[in-house]
NUKELUM-439398 format. One line per field, with one value per residue (C-alpha): residue number from 1; chain; x, y, z. Coordinates in Angstrom, 3 decimals. Layout:
num: (NUM,...) .
cadena: (A,...) .
x: (X,...) .
y: (Y,...) .
z: (Z,...) .
This chain:
num: (1,2,3,4,5,6,7,8,9,10,11,12,13,14,15,16,17,18,19,20,21,22,23,24,25,26,27,28,29,30,31,32,33,34,35,36,37,38,39,40,41,42,43,44,45,46,47,48,49,50,51,52,53,54,55,56,57,58,59,60,61,62,63,64,65,66,67,68,69,70,71,72,73,74,75,76,77,78,79,80,81,82,83,84,85,86,87,88,89,90,91,92,93) .
cadena: (A,A,A,A,A,A,A,A,A,A,A,A,A,A,A,A,A,A,A,A,A,A,A,A,A,A,A,A,A,A,A,A,A,A,A,A,A,A,A,A,A,A,A,A,A,A,A,A,A,A,A,A,A,A,A,A,A,A,A,A,A,A,A,A,A,A,A,A,A,A,A,A,A,A,A,A,A,A,A,A,A,A,A,A,A,A,A,A,A,A,A,A,A) .
x: (95.573,99.279,100.408,99.152,97.319,100.220,102.385,99.619,99.208,102.951,103.171,100.169,102.060,105.143,102.967,101.388,104.512,107.644,106.086,104.392,100.848,99.156,98.374,96.119,93.674,93.715,91.083,90.930,93.094,96.361,98.197,95.847,96.337,100.090,100.108,97.646,99.939,102.819,101.025,99.976,103.710,104.755,102.157,103.155,106.742,106.675,103.265,102.984,100.341,98.005,98.668,97.562,94.445,93.674,93.973,91.911,89.008,89.619,90.571,92.164,94.237,91.795,89.165,91.210,94.089,92.230,91.549,95.084,96.444,94.067,94.925,98.690,98.304,97.053,93.768,95.609,97.849,96.803,95.232,96.331,99.947,101.885,105.119,104.095,102.567,105.662,107.920,105.956,105.937,109.783,110.401,108.113,109.429) .
y: (87.091,86.446,88.831,90.678,93.967,96.221,94.649,94.823,98.573,99.306,97.269,99.321,102.380,101.236,100.287,103.816,105.863,103.880,101.875,104.998,103.223,106.337,107.551,104.466,105.802,109.564,111.434,110.319,107.264,108.532,105.490,102.926,104.572,104.289,100.684,99.516,101.299,99.482,96.145,96.985,97.438,94.206,92.148,93.700,92.986,89.454,88.009,89.520,87.191,87.786,91.509,91.548,89.365,91.874,94.921,93.070,92.647,95.937,94.253,96.865,96.041,98.164,95.518,92.707,94.143,96.816,94.429,93.170,96.665,97.721,94.802,94.852,91.496,89.712,88.982,86.349,84.966,81.703,82.204,78.777,78.847,81.338,80.342,81.852,84.807,85.481,85.018,87.442,89.998,89.435,90.164,93.018,94.859) .
z: (113.696,114.126,116.764,119.842,119.439,120.482,117.714,115.304,115.985,115.459,112.339,111.027,111.858,110.086,107.054,106.902,107.769,106.516,103.617,102.139,102.264,103.583,100.051,99.271,101.722,100.873,98.828,95.146,96.220,94.663,96.004,94.565,91.132,91.546,92.700,90.022,87.375,88.809,88.724,85.070,84.118,85.992,84.274,80.767,81.499,83.115,81.693,78.186,76.990,79.965,79.525,76.006,76.876,79.624,77.194,74.546,77.097,78.775,82.154,84.232,87.558,89.402,88.706,90.309,92.416,94.484,97.206,97.234,97.545,100.275,102.312,101.627,99.790,102.989,101.428,99.457,102.154,103.738,107.214,108.590,107.302,109.590,107.950,104.642,106.108,108.253,105.365,103.304,105.936,106.770,103.067,102.872,105.831) .
């Protein structure tokens, strides 16, 4: 959407190899488990009231964050604002 196919391929390679995202697609999804655990800890630390509410209602990060993790958070980036998307990936990489 924001770059040519060659650059998109090499960005994908960078994500898989250098950013250690290969494990989110492996058998039994070890990377997904790792990243949802990190999200749980971040919510607990930075949003304790939401964390308590989620715990009370048995809402796990796997229920709301799997799509974010599988798409490297691009599912929540605005499609029509390339500045925001570019800034996100500049910080990410």
